[in-house]
LUMVEX-511230 format. One record per atom (N, C-alpha, C): atom name; residue number from 1; residue in one letter; z, x, y. Coordinates in nm, 2 decimals, decimal comma. Layout:
# residues N
@a->CA; k->NUM; r->a; zz->Z; xx->X; yy->Y .
...
***
This chain:
# residues 122
@a->N; k->1; r->m; zz->2,31; xx->-0,88; yy->3,58 .
@a->CA; k->1; r->m; zz->2,31; xx->-0,74; yy->3,59 .
@a->C; k->1; r->m; zz->2,17; xx->-0,68; yy->3,57 .
@a->N; k->2; r->l; zz->2,10; xx->-0,74; yy->3,48 .
@a->CA; k->2; r->l; zz->1,96; xx->-0,69; yy->3,46 .
@a->C; k->2; r->l; zz->1,88; xx->-0,72; yy->3,58 .
@a->N; k->3; r->a; zz->1,89; xx->-0,83; yy->3,64 .
@a->CA; k->3; r->a; zz->1,81; xx->-0,87; yy->3,76 .
@a->C; k->3; r->a; zz->1,85; xx->-0,77; yy->3,88 .
@a->N; k->4; r->n; zz->1,98; xx->-0,73; yy->3,89 .
@a->CA; k->4; r->n; zz->2,02; xx->-0,64; yy->3,99 .
@a->C; k->4; r->n; zz->1,96; xx->-0,50; yy->3,96 .
@a->N; k->5; r->d; zz->1,96; xx->-0,46; yy->3,83 .
@a->CA; k->5; r->d; zz->1,90; xx->-0,33; yy->3,79 .
@a->C; k->5; r->d; zz->1,75; xx->-0,32; yy->3,82 .
@a->N; k->6; r->m; zz->1,68; xx->-0,44; yy->3,81 .
@a->CA; k->6; r->m; zz->1,54; xx->-0,44; yy->3,83 .
@a->C; k->6; r->m; zz->1,51; xx->-0,47; yy->3,98 .
@a->N; k->7; r->n; zz->1,61; xx->-0,47; yy->4,07 .
@a->CA; k->7; r->n; zz->1,60; xx->-0,49; yy->4,21 .
@a->C; k->7; r->n; zz->1,54; xx->-0,63; yy->4,25 .
@a->N; k->8; r->l; zz->1,57; xx->-0,73; yy->4,16 .
@a->CA; k->8; r->l; zz->1,53; xx->-0,87; yy->4,19 .
@a->C; k->8; r->l; zz->1,63; xx->-0,94; yy->4,28 .
@a->N; k->9; r->i; zz->1,76; xx->-0,90; yy->4,27 .
@a->CA; k->9; r->i; zz->1,87; xx->-0,95; yy->4,35 .
@a->C; k->9; r->i; zz->1,95; xx->-0,83; yy->4,40 .
@a->N; k->10; r->d; zz->2,01; xx->-0,85; yy->4,52 .
@a->CA; k->10; r->d; zz->2,09; xx->-0,74; yy->4,57 .
@a->C; k->10; r->d; zz->2,24; xx->-0,74; yy->4,52 .
@a->N; k->11; r->n; zz->2,32; xx->-0,65; yy->4,56 .
@a->CA; k->11; r->n; zz->2,45; xx->-0,63; yy->4,51 .
@a->C; k->11; r->n; zz->2,54; xx->-0,75; yy->4,54 .
@a->N; k->12; r->e; zz->2,52; xx->-0,81; yy->4,66 .
@a->CA; k->12; r->e; zz->2,60; xx->-0,92; yy->4,71 .
@a->C; k->12; r->e; zz->2,57; xx->-1,04; yy->4,62 .
@a->N; k->13; r->e; zz->2,45; xx->-1,07; yy->4,59 .
@a->CA; k->13; r->e; zz->2,41; xx->-1,18; yy->4,50 .
@a->C; k->13; r->e; zz->2,46; xx->-1,16; yy->4,36 .
@a->N; k->14; r->t; zz->2,46; xx->-1,03; yy->4,31 .
@a->CA; k->14; r->t; zz->2,51; xx->-1,00; yy->4,18 .
@a->C; k->14; r->t; zz->2,66; xx->-1,04; yy->4,17 .
@a->N; k->15; r->f; zz->2,74; xx->-0,99; yy->4,27 .
@a->CA; k->15; r->f; zz->2,88; xx->-1,02; yy->4,28 .
@a->C; k->15; r->f; zz->2,91; xx->-1,17; yy->4,29 .
@a->N; k->16; r->l; zz->2,83; xx->-1,24; yy->4,36 .
@a->CA; k->16; r->l; zz->2,85; xx->-1,39; yy->4,38 .
@a->C; k->16; r->l; zz->2,82; xx->-1,46; yy->4,25 .
@a->N; k->17; r->l; zz->2,71; xx->-1,42; yy->4,18 .
@a->CA; k->17; r->l; zz->2,68; xx->-1,48; yy->4,05 .
@a->C; k->17; r->l; zz->2,79; xx->-1,45; yy->3,95 .
@a->N; k->18; r->y; zz->2,84; xx->-1,32; yy->3,95 .
@a->CA; k->18; r->y; zz->2,94; xx->-1,28; yy->3,85 .
@a->C; k->18; r->y; zz->3,07; xx->-1,36; yy->3,87 .
@a->N; k->19; r->d; zz->3,10; xx->-1,38; yy->4,00 .
@a->CA; k->19; r->d; zz->3,22; xx->-1,46; yy->4,03 .
@a->C; k->19; r->d; zz->3,21; xx->-1,61; yy->3,98 .
@a->N; k->20; r->l; zz->3,09; xx->-1,66; yy->4,00 .
@a->CA; k->20; r->l; zz->3,07; xx->-1,80; yy->3,97 .
@a->C; k->20; r->l; zz->3,07; xx->-1,82; yy->3,82 .
@a->N; k->21; r->n; zz->3,03; xx->-1,72; yy->3,74 .
@a->CA; k->21; r->n; zz->3,01; xx->-1,74; yy->3,60 .
@a->C; k->21; r->n; zz->3,13; xx->-1,68; yy->3,52 .
@a->N; k->22; r->t; zz->3,24; xx->-1,64; yy->3,58 .
@a->CA; k->22; r->t; zz->3,35; xx->-1,59; yy->3,52 .
@a->C; k->22; r->t; zz->3,45; xx->-1,70; yy->3,48 .
@a->N; k->23; r->s; zz->3,50; xx->-1,70; yy->3,36 .
@a->CA; k->23; r->s; zz->3,59; xx->-1,80; yy->3,32 .
@a->C; k->23; r->s; zz->3,72; xx->-1,81; yy->3,41 .
@a->N; k->24; r->k; zz->3,76; xx->-1,93; yy->3,43 .
@a->CA; k->24; r->k; zz->3,87; xx->-1,96; yy->3,52 .
@a->C; k->24; r->k; zz->4,00; xx->-1,97; yy->3,44 .
@a->N; k->25; r->n; zz->3,99; xx->-1,98; yy->3,30 .
@a->CA; k->25; r->n; zz->4,10; xx->-2,00; yy->3,22 .
@a->C; k->25; r->n; zz->4,19; xx->-1,87; yy->3,22 .
@a->N; k->26; r->l; zz->4,32; xx->-1,89; yy->3,21 .
@a->CA; k->26; r->l; zz->4,41; xx->-1,78; yy->3,20 .
@a->C; k->26; r->l; zz->4,40; xx->-1,72; yy->3,07 .
@a->N; k->27; r->v; zz->4,43; xx->-1,59; yy->3,06 .
@a->CA; k->27; r->v; zz->4,43; xx->-1,52; yy->2,93 .
@a->C; k->27; r->v; zz->4,57; xx->-1,53; yy->2,87 .
@a->N; k->28; r->i; zz->4,59; xx->-1,63; yy->2,78 .
@a->CA; k->28; r->i; zz->4,72; xx->-1,65; yy->2,72 .
@a->C; k->28; r->i; zz->4,71; xx->-1,60; yy->2,58 .
@a->N; k->29; r->p; zz->4,79; xx->-1,51; yy->2,53 .
@a->CA; k->29; r->p; zz->4,78; xx->-1,45; yy->2,40 .
@a->C; k->29; r->p; zz->4,82; xx->-1,56; yy->2,29 .
@a->N; k->30; r->y; zz->4,73; xx->-1,65; yy->2,26 .
@a->CA; k->30; r->y; zz->4,76; xx->-1,76; yy->2,16 .
@a->C; k->30; r->y; zz->4,78; xx->-1,70; yy->2,02 .
@a->N; k->31; r->w; zz->4,72; xx->-1,59; yy->1,99 .
@a->CA; k->31; r->w; zz->4,73; xx->-1,53; yy->1,86 .
@a->C; k->31; r->w; zz->4,87; xx->-1,48; yy->1,83 .
@a->N; k->32; r->k; zz->4,96; xx->-1,47; yy->1,93 .
@a->CA; k->32; r->k; zz->5,10; xx->-1,42; yy->1,90 .
@a->C; k->32; r->k; zz->5,19; xx->-1,53; yy->1,86 .
@a->N; k->33; r->y; zz->5,14; xx->-1,66; yy->1,87 .
@a->CA; k->33; r->y; zz->5,22; xx->-1,77; yy->1,83 .
@a->C; k->33; r->y; zz->5,19; xx->-1,81; yy->1,68 .
@a->N; k->34; r->n; zz->5,29; xx->-1,88; yy->1,62 .
@a->CA; k->34; r->n; zz->5,27; xx->-1,94; yy->1,49 .
@a->C; k->34; r->n; zz->5,18; xx->-2,06; yy->1,49 .
@a->N; k->35; r->k; zz->5,10; xx->-2,07; yy->1,39 .
@a->CA; k->35; r->k; zz->5,01; xx->-2,19; yy->1,38 .
@a->C; k->35; r->k; zz->5,10; xx->-2,32; yy->1,37 .
@a->N; k->36; r->f; zz->5,04; xx->-2,43; yy->1,42 .
@a->CA; k->36; r->f; zz->5,11; xx->-2,55; yy->1,42 .
@a->C; k->36; r->f; zz->5,14; xx->-2,60; yy->1,28 .
@a->N; k->37; r->d; zz->5,26; xx->-2,64; yy->1,25 .
@a->CA; k->37; r->d; zz->5,30; xx->-2,70; yy->1,12 .
@a->C; k->37; r->d; zz->5,40; xx->-2,81; yy->1,15 .
@a->N; k->38; r->l; zz->5,35; xx->-2,94; yy->1,13 .
@a->CA; k->38; r->l; zz->5,44; xx->-3,05; yy->1,16 .
@a->C; k->38; r->l; zz->5,56; xx->-3,06; yy->1,07 .
@a->N; k->39; r->d; zz->5,54; xx->-3,01; yy->0,94 .
@a->CA; k->39; r->d; zz->5,66; xx->-3,01; yy->0,85 .
@a->C; k->39; r->d; zz->5,77; xx->-2,92; yy->0,89 .
@a->N; k->40; r->s; zz->5,74; xx->-2,82; yy->0,97 .
@a->CA; k->40; r->s; zz->5,85; xx->-2,73; yy->1,01 .
@a->C; k->40; r->s; zz->5,93; xx->-2,79; yy->1,13 .
@a->N; k->41; r->l; zz->5,89; xx->-2,90; yy->1,19 .
@a->CA; k->41; r->l; zz->5,96; xx->-2,96; yy->1,30 .
@a->C; k->41; r->l; zz->6,06; xx->-3,06; yy->1,25 .
@a->N; k->42; r->s; zz->6,17; xx->-3,07; yy->1,32 .
@a->CA; k->42; r->s; zz->6,27; xx->-3,17; yy->1,29 .
@a->C; k->42; r->s; zz->6,23; xx->-3,30; yy->1,36 .
@a->N; k->43; r->d; zz->6,30; xx->-3,41; yy->1,32 .
@a->CA; k->43; r->d; zz->6,27; xx->-3,54; yy->1,38 .
@a->C; k->43; r->d; zz->6,30; xx->-3,54; yy->1,53 .
@a->N; k->44; r->d; zz->6,41; xx->-3,47; yy->1,56 .
@a->CA; k->44; r->d; zz->6,44; xx->-3,46; yy->1,71 .
@a->C; k->44; r->d; zz->6,33; xx->-3,39; yy->1,79 .
@a->N; k->45; r->e; zz->6,28; xx->-3,28; yy->1,73 .
@a->CA; k->45; r->e; zz->6,17; xx->-3,21; yy->1,80 .
@a->C; k->45; r->e; zz->6,05; xx->-3,30; yy->1,81 .
@a->N; k->46; r->c; zz->6,02; xx->-3,37; yy->1,71 .
@a->CA; k->46; r->c; zz->5,90; xx->-3,46; yy->1,71 .
@a->C; k->46; r->c; zz->5,92; xx->-3,57; yy->1,81 .
@a->N; k->47; r->k; zz->6,04; xx->-3,63; yy->1,81 .
@a->CA; k->47; r->k; zz->6,07; xx->-3,73; yy->1,91 .
@a->C; k->47; r->k; zz->6,06; xx->-3,68; yy->2,05 .
@a->N; k->48; r->s; zz->6,11; xx->-3,56; yy->2,07 .
@a->CA; k->48; r->s; zz->6,11; xx->-3,50; yy->2,21 .
@a->C; k->48; r->s; zz->5,97; xx->-3,47; yy->2,25 .
@a->N; k->49; r->e; zz->5,89; xx->-3,41; yy->2,17 .
@a->CA; k->49; r->e; zz->5,76; xx->-3,36; yy->2,21 .
@a->C; k->49; r->e; zz->5,65; xx->-3,46; yy->2,20 .
@a->N; k->50; r->f; zz->5,65; xx->-3,55; yy->2,10 .
@a->CA; k->50; r->f; zz->5,54; xx->-3,64; yy->2,07 .
@a->C; k->50; r->f; zz->5,58; xx->-3,79; yy->2,09 .
@a->N; k->51; r->r; zz->5,71; xx->-3,81; yy->2,12 .
@a->CA; k->51; r->r; zz->5,76; xx->-3,95; yy->2,14 .
@a->C; k->51; r->r; zz->5,75; xx->-4,04; yy->2,01 .
@a->N; k->52; r->f; zz->5,74; xx->-3,97; yy->1,90 .
@a->CA; k->52; r->f; zz->5,74; xx->-4,04; yy->1,77 .
@a->C; k->52; r->f; zz->5,82; xx->-3,95; yy->1,67 .
@a->N; k->53; r->m; zz->5,88; xx->-4,02; yy->1,57 .
@a->CA; k->53; r->m; zz->5,95; xx->-3,95; yy->1,47 .
@a->C; k->53; r->m; zz->5,84; xx->-3,89; yy->1,37 .
@a->N; k->54; r->k; zz->5,88; xx->-3,80; yy->1,29 .
@a->CA; k->54; r->k; zz->5,78; xx->-3,73; yy->1,20 .
@a->C; k->54; r->k; zz->5,72; xx->-3,83; yy->1,11 .
@a->N; k->55; r->n; zz->5,80; xx->-3,92; yy->1,05 .
@a->CA; k->55; r->n; zz->5,74; xx->-4,02; yy->0,95 .
@a->C; k->55; r->n; zz->5,65; xx->-4,11; yy->1,03 .
@a->N; k->56; r->d; zz->5,68; xx->-4,14; yy->1,15 .
@a->CA; k->56; r->d; zz->5,59; xx->-4,23; yy->1,23 .
@a->C; k->56; r->d; zz->5,45; xx->-4,17; yy->1,26 .
@a->N; k->57; r->i; zz->5,45; xx->-4,04; yy->1,27 .
@a->CA; k->57; r->i; zz->5,33; xx->-3,96; yy->1,30 .
@a->C; k->57; r->i; zz->5,24; xx->-3,97; yy->1,17 .
@a->N; k->58; r->y; zz->5,30; xx->-3,96; yy->1,06 .
@a->CA; k->58; r->y; zz->5,23; xx->-3,97; yy->0,93 .
@a->C; k->58; r->y; zz->5,18; xx->-4,12; yy->0,91 .
@a->N; k->59; r->s; zz->5,26; xx->-4,21; yy->0,95 .
@a->CA; k->59; r->s; zz->5,21; xx->-4,35; yy->0,95 .
@a->C; k->59; r->s; zz->5,09; xx->-4,38; yy->1,04 .
@a->N; k->60; r->l; zz->5,10; xx->-4,32; yy->1,16 .
@a->CA; k->60; r->l; zz->4,99; xx->-4,33; yy->1,26 .
@a->C; k->60; r->l; zz->4,86; xx->-4,27; yy->1,20 .
@a->N; k->61; r->l; zz->4,87; xx->-4,16; yy->1,12 .
@a->CA; k->61; r->l; zz->4,76; xx->-4,10; yy->1,06 .
@a->C; k->61; r->l; zz->4,69; xx->-4,19; yy->0,96 .
@a->N; k->62; r->e; zz->4,77; xx->-4,26; yy->0,89 .
@a->CA; k->62; r->e; zz->4,72; xx->-4,36; yy->0,79 .
@a->C; k->62; r->e; zz->4,66; xx->-4,48; yy->0,86 .
@a->N; k->63; r->v; zz->4,72; xx->-4,53; yy->0,97 .
@a->CA; k->63; r->v; zz->4,67; xx->-4,65; yy->1,04 .
@a->C; k->63; r->v; zz->4,54; xx->-4,61; yy->1,11 .
@a->N; k->64; r->f; zz->4,53; xx->-4,50; yy->1,17 .
@a->CA; k->64; r->f; zz->4,41; xx->-4,46; yy->1,25 .
@a->C; k->64; r->f; zz->4,30; xx->-4,42; yy->1,15 .
@a->N; k->65; r->d; zz->4,33; xx->-4,39; yy->1,03 .
@a->CA; k->65; r->d; zz->4,23; xx->-4,35; yy->0,93 .
@a->C; k->65; r->d; zz->4,14; xx->-4,23; yy->0,98 .
@a->N; k->66; r->l; zz->4,21; xx->-4,13; yy->1,03 .
@a->CA; k->66; r->l; zz->4,13; xx->-4,01; yy->1,08 .
@a->C; k->66; r->l; zz->4,09; xx->-3,93; yy->0,96 .
@a->N; k->67; r->p; zz->3,97; xx->-3,86; yy->0,97 .
@a->CA; k->67; r->p; zz->3,93; xx->-3,78; yy->0,86 .
@a->C; k->67; r->p; zz->4,03; xx->-3,66; yy->0,84 .
@a->N; k->68; r->d; zz->4,03; xx->-3,60; yy->0,73 .
@a->CA; k->68; r->d; zz->4,13; xx->-3,49; yy->0,70 .
@a->C; k->68; r->d; zz->4,11; xx->-3,38; yy->0,80 .
@a->N; k->69; r->r; zz->3,98; xx->-3,34; yy->0,82 .
@a->CA; k->69; r->r; zz->3,95; xx->-3,24; yy->0,92 .
@a->C; k->69; r->r; zz->3,86; xx->-3,29; yy->1,03 .
@a->N; k->70; r->i; zz->3,90; xx->-3,25; yy->1,15 .
@a->CA; k->70; r->i; zz->3,82; xx->-3,30; yy->1,27 .
@a->C; k->70; r->i; zz->3,74; xx->-3,17; yy->1,32 .
@a->N; k->71; r->t; zz->3,61; xx->-3,19; yy->1,32 .
@a->CA; k->71; r->t; zz->3,53; xx->-3,07; yy->1,36 .
@a->C; k->71; r->t; zz->3,47; xx->-3,10; yy->1,50 .
@a->N; k->72; r->c; zz->3,49; xx->-3,00; yy->1,59 .
@a->CA; k->72; r->c; zz->3,44; xx->-3,01; yy->1,73 .
@a->C; k->72; r->c; zz->3,29; xx->-2,97; yy->1,74 .
@a->N; k->73; r->p; zz->3,23; xx->-3,00; yy->1,85 .
@a->CA; k->73; r->p; zz->3,09; xx->-2,96; yy->1,86 .
@a->C; k->73; r->p; zz->3,06; xx->-2,81; yy->1,84 .
@a->N; k->74; r->n; zz->3,15; xx->-2,73; yy->1,87 .
@a->CA; k->74; r->n; zz->3,13; xx->-2,58; yy->1,85 .
@a->C; k->74; r->n; zz->3,17; xx->-2,53; yy->1,71 .
@a->N; k->75; r->r; zz->3,20; xx->-2,63; yy->1,62 .
@a->CA; k->75; r->r; zz->3,23; xx->-2,60; yy->1,48 .
@a->C; k->75; r->r; zz->3,37; xx->-2,56; yy->1,46 .
@a->N; k->76; r->v; zz->3,46; xx->-2,56; yy->1,56 .
@a->CA; k->76; r->v; zz->3,60; xx->-2,54; yy->1,54 .
@a->C; k->76; r->v; zz->3,66; xx->-2,66; yy->1,47 .
@a->N; k->77; r->f; zz->3,74; xx->-2,64; yy->1,37 .
@a->CA; k->77; r->f; zz->3,80; xx->-2,76; yy->1,30 .
@a->C; k->77; r->f; zz->3,95; xx->-2,75; yy->1,31 .
@a->N; k->78; r->v; zz->4,01; xx->-2,87; yy->1,30 .
@a->CA; k->78; r->v; zz->4,16; xx->-2,88; yy->1,29 .
@a->C; k->78; r->v; zz->4,19; xx->-2,99; yy->1,19 .
@a->N; k->79; r->y; zz->4,30; xx->-2,98; yy->1,13 .
@a->CA; k->79; r->y; zz->4,34; xx->-3,09; yy->1,05 .
@a->C; k->79; r->y; zz->4,39; xx->-3,21; yy->1,13 .
@a->N; k->80; r->s; zz->4,38; xx->-3,32; yy->1,08 .
@a->CA; k->80; r->s; zz->4,40; xx->-3,45; yy->1,15 .
@a->C; k->80; r->s; zz->4,55; xx->-3,45; yy->1,21 .
@a->N; k->81; r->e; zz->4,64; xx->-3,40; yy->1,13 .
@a->CA; k->81; r->e; zz->4,78; xx->-3,41; yy->1,18 .
@a->C; k->81; r->e; zz->4,80; xx->-3,33; yy->1,31 .
@a->N; k->82; r->e; zz->4,74; xx->-3,21; yy->1,31 .
@a->CA; k->82; r->e; zz->4,75; xx->-3,13; yy->1,43 .
@a->C; k->82; r->e; zz->4,67; xx->-3,19; yy->1,55 .
@a->N; k->83; r->a; zz->4,56; xx->-3,25; yy->1,52 .
@a->CA; k->83; r->a; zz->4,48; xx->-3,31; yy->1,63 .
@a->C; k->83; r->a; zz->4,56; xx->-3,43; yy->1,68 .
@a->N; k->84; r->l; zz->4,62; xx->-3,51; yy->1,60 .
@a->CA; k->84; r->l; zz->4,69; xx->-3,63; yy->1,65 .
@a->C; k->84; r->l; zz->4,81; xx->-3,58; yy->1,73 .
@a->N; k->85; r->c; zz->4,88; xx->-3,48; yy->1,68 .
@a->CA; k->85; r->c; zz->5,00; xx->-3,43; yy->1,75 .
@a->C; k->85; r->c; zz->4,96; xx->-3,37; yy->1,88 .
@a->N; k->86; r->l; zz->4,85; xx->-3,31; yy->1,89 .
@a->CA; k->86; r->l; zz->4,80; xx->-3,25; yy->2,01 .
@a->C; k->86; r->l; zz->4,77; xx->-3,36; yy->2,11 .
@a->N; k->87; r->l; zz->4,71; xx->-3,47; yy->2,07 .
@a->CA; k->87; r->l; zz->4,68; xx->-3,58; yy->2,15 .
@a->C; k->87; r->l; zz->4,81; xx->-3,65; yy->2,20 .
@a->N; k->88; r->l; zz->4,90; xx->-3,67; yy->2,11 .
@a->CA; k->88; r->l; zz->5,03; xx->-3,74; yy->2,14 .
@a->C; k->88; r->l; zz->5,10; xx->-3,65; yy->2,24 .
@a->N; k->89; r->r; zz->5,11; xx->-3,52; yy->2,22 .
@a->CA; k->89; r->r; zz->5,18; xx->-3,43; yy->2,31 .
@a->C; k->89; r->r; zz->5,11; xx->-3,43; yy->2,45 .
@a->N; k->90; r->r; zz->4,98; xx->-3,43; yy->2,45 .
@a->CA; k->90; r->r; zz->4,91; xx->-3,43; yy->2,58 .
@a->C; k->90; r->r; zz->4,94; xx->-3,55; yy->2,66 .
@a->N; k->91; r->f; zz->4,96; xx->-3,67; yy->2,60 .
@a->CA; k->91; r->f; zz->4,98; xx->-3,79; yy->2,67 .
@a->C; k->91; r->f; zz->5,12; xx->-3,83; yy->2,68 .
@a->N; k->92; r->a; zz->5,21; xx->-3,76; yy->2,61 .
@a->CA; k->92; r->a; zz->5,35; xx->-3,80; yy->2,61 .
@a->C; k->92; r->a; zz->5,41; xx->-3,76; yy->2,75 .
@a->N; k->93; r->y; zz->5,37; xx->-3,64; yy->2,80 .
@a->CA; k->93; r->y; zz->5,42; xx->-3,59; yy->2,93 .
@a->C; k->93; r->y; zz->5,30; xx->-3,54; yy->3,00 .
@a->N; k->94; r->p; zz->5,30; xx->-3,54; yy->3,13 .
@a->CA; k->94; r->p; zz->5,19; xx->-3,48; yy->3,21 .
@a->C; k->94; r->p; zz->5,21; xx->-3,32; yy->3,19 .
@a->N; k->95; r->c; zz->5,11; xx->-3,27; yy->3,13 .
@a->CA; k->95; r->c; zz->5,11; xx->-3,12; yy->3,10 .
@a->C; k->95; r->c; zz->4,97; xx->-3,07; yy->3,11 .
@a->N; k->96; r->r; zz->4,96; xx->-2,94; yy->3,13 .
@a->CA; k->96; r->r; zz->4,83; xx->-2,87; yy->3,13 .
@a->C; k->96; r->r; zz->4,80; xx->-2,82; yy->2,99 .
@a->N; k->97; r->y; zz->4,68; xx->-2,79; yy->2,96 .
@a->CA; k->97; r->y; zz->4,65; xx->-2,73; yy->2,83 .
@a->C; k->97; r->y; zz->4,72; xx->-2,60; yy->2,81 .
@a->N; k->98; r->e; zz->4,74; xx->-2,52; yy->2,92 .
@a->CA; k->98; r->e; zz->4,81; xx->-2,40; yy->2,91 .
@a->C; k->98; r->e; zz->4,95; xx->-2,41; yy->2,86 .
@a->N; k->99; r->d; zz->5,01; xx->-2,53; yy->2,88 .
@a->CA; k->99; r->d; zz->5,15; xx->-2,55; yy->2,84 .
@a->C; k->99; r->d; zz->5,15; xx->-2,57; yy->2,69 .
@a->N; k->100; r->l; zz->5,04; xx->-2,61; yy->2,63 .
@a->CA; k->100; r->l; zz->5,04; xx->-2,64; yy->2,48 .
@a->C; k->100; r->l; zz->5,00; xx->-2,52; yy->2,40 .
@a->N; k->101; r->v; zz->4,96; xx->-2,41; yy->2,46 .
@a->CA; k->101; r->v; zz->4,92; xx->-2,29; yy->2,38 .
@a->C; k->101; r->v; zz->5,03; xx->-2,24; yy->2,29 .
@a->N; k->102; r->s; zz->5,15; xx->-2,24; yy->2,33 .
@a->CA; k->102; r->s; zz->5,26; xx->-2,18; yy->2,25 .
@a->C; k->102; r->s; zz->5,30; xx->-2,27; yy->2,13 .
@a->N; k->103; r->r; zz->5,28; xx->-2,40; yy->2,14 .
@a->CA; k->103; r->r; zz->5,31; xx->-2,49; yy->2,03 .
@a->C; k->103; r->r; zz->5,19; xx->-2,49; yy->1,93 .
@a->N; k->104; r->f; zz->5,07; xx->-2,49; yy->1,98 .
@a->CA; k->104; r->f; zz->4,95; xx->-2,51; yy->1,89 .
@a->C; k->104; r->f; zz->4,88; xx->-2,38; yy->1,85 .
@a->N; k->105; r->a; zz->4,91; xx->-2,27; yy->1,92 .
@a->CA; k->105; r->a; zz->4,85; xx->-2,14; yy->1,89 .
@a->C; k->105; r->a; zz->4,70; xx->-2,14; yy->1,89 .
@a->N; k->106; r->r; zz->4,64; xx->-2,21; yy->2,00 .
@a->CA; k->106; r->r; zz->4,50; xx->-2,21; yy->2,01 .
@a->C; k->106; r->r; zz->4,46; xx->-2,19; yy->2,16 .
@a->N; k->107; r->p; zz->4,35; xx->-2,13; yy->2,19 .
@a->CA; k->107; r->p; zz->4,31; xx->-2,11; yy->2,33 .
@a->C; k->107; r->p; zz->4,28; xx->-2,24; yy->2,40 .
@a->N; k->108; r->v; zz->4,29; xx->-2,24; yy->2,53 .
@a->CA; k->108; r->v; zz->4,27; xx->-2,36; yy->2,61 .
@a->C; k->108; r->v; zz->4,14; xx->-2,44; yy->2,58 .
@a->N; k->109; r->p; zz->4,03; xx->-2,37; yy->2,58 .
@a->CA; k->109; r->p; zz->3,91; xx->-2,45; yy->2,55 .
@a->C; k->109; r->p; zz->3,91; xx->-2,53; yy->2,42 .
@a->N; k->110; r->q; zz->3,97; xx->-2,47; yy->2,31 .
@a->CA; k->110; r->q; zz->3,98; xx->-2,54; yy->2,19 .
@a->C; k->110; r->q; zz->4,07; xx->-2,66; yy->2,20 .
@a->N; k->111; r->l; zz->4,18; xx->-2,64; yy->2,27 .
@a->CA; k->111; r->l; zz->4,27; xx->-2,75; yy->2,28 .
@a->C; k->111; r->l; zz->4,20; xx->-2,87; yy->2,35 .
@a->N; k->112; r->s; zz->4,13; xx->-2,84; yy->2,45 .
@a->CA; k->112; r->s; zz->4,06; xx->-2,94; yy->2,53 .
@a->C; k->112; r->s; zz->3,95; xx->-3,01; yy->2,44 .
@a->N; k->113; r->m; zz->3,88; xx->-2,94; yy->2,36 .
@a->CA; k->113; r->m; zz->3,78; xx->-3,00; yy->2,27 .
@a->C; k->113; r->m; zz->3,84; xx->-3,08; yy->2,16 .
@a->N; k->114; r->v; zz->3,95; xx->-3,04; yy->2,11 .
@a->CA; k->114; r->v; zz->4,02; xx->-3,11; yy->2,00 .
@a->C; k->114; r->v; zz->4,07; xx->-3,25; yy->2,06 .
@a->N; k->115; r->v; zz->4,13; xx->-3,24; yy->2,17 .
@a->CA; k->115; r->v; zz->4,18; xx->-3,37; yy->2,23 .
@a->C; k->115; r->v; zz->4,06; xx->-3,46; yy->2,26 .
@a->N; k->116; r->n; zz->3,95; xx->-3,41; yy->2,31 .
@a->CA; k->116; r->n; zz->3,84; xx->-3,50; yy->2,34 .
@a->C; k->116; r->n; zz->3,78; xx->-3,56; yy->2,21 .
@a->N; k->117; r->e; zz->3,76; xx->-3,47; yy->2,11 .
@a->CA; k->117; r->e; zz->3,71; xx->-3,52; yy->1,99 .
@a->C; k->117; r->e; zz->3,80; xx->-3,62; yy->1,92 .
@a->N; k->118; r->t; zz->3,93; xx->-3,60; yy->1,93 .
@a->CA; k->118; r->t; zz->4,02; xx->-3,70; yy->1,87 .
@a->C; k->118; r->t; zz->4,02; xx->-3,83; yy->1,94 .
@a->N; k->119; r->m; zz->4,01; xx->-3,83; yy->2,07 .
@a->CA; k->119; r->m; zz->4,00; xx->-3,95; yy->2,15 .
@a->C; k->119; r->m; zz->3,87; xx->-4,03; yy->2,12 .
@a->N; k->120; r->d; zz->3,77; xx->-3,95; yy->2,10 .
@a->CA; k->120; r->d; zz->3,64; xx->-4,02; yy->2,06 .
@a->C; k->120; r->d; zz->3,65; xx->-4,09; yy->1,93 .
@a->N; k->121; r->l; zz->3,72; xx->-4,02; yy->1,83 .
@a->CA; k->121; r->l; zz->3,73; xx->-4,08; yy->1,70 .
@a->C; k->121; r->l; zz->3,82; xx->-4,21; yy->1,70 .
@a->N; k->122; r->l; zz->3,92; xx->-4,20; yy->1,79 .
@a->CA; k->122; r->l; zz->4,01; xx->-4,32; yy->1,80 .
@a->C; k->122; r->l; zz->3,95; xx->-4,43; yy->1,87 .
***
């Protein structure tokens, strides 16, 4: 906008640059959902969403020896049980990150970073 204001680029170039630099993520109101809590889920819900029973998820946490908190490069942190469940859910069924917003109450870029960071740790 500043370059356009200084007449360094014309209006067409400004609109083109604006379109290229606009986020393509959908605006999903993640703040309206409850934060993820594994203890609030039943065994059937865990089996359905993550393909593991709740006790098995806790066992996986011990076996994988994940740190208590996983911190992403942008300093967003999640607890290991949420990160593991996010990874399990992502790979249990083919789904987009947008589909996970209602369960994990996080924006799409955070979900992506958490999954990538968790995969790197494993």
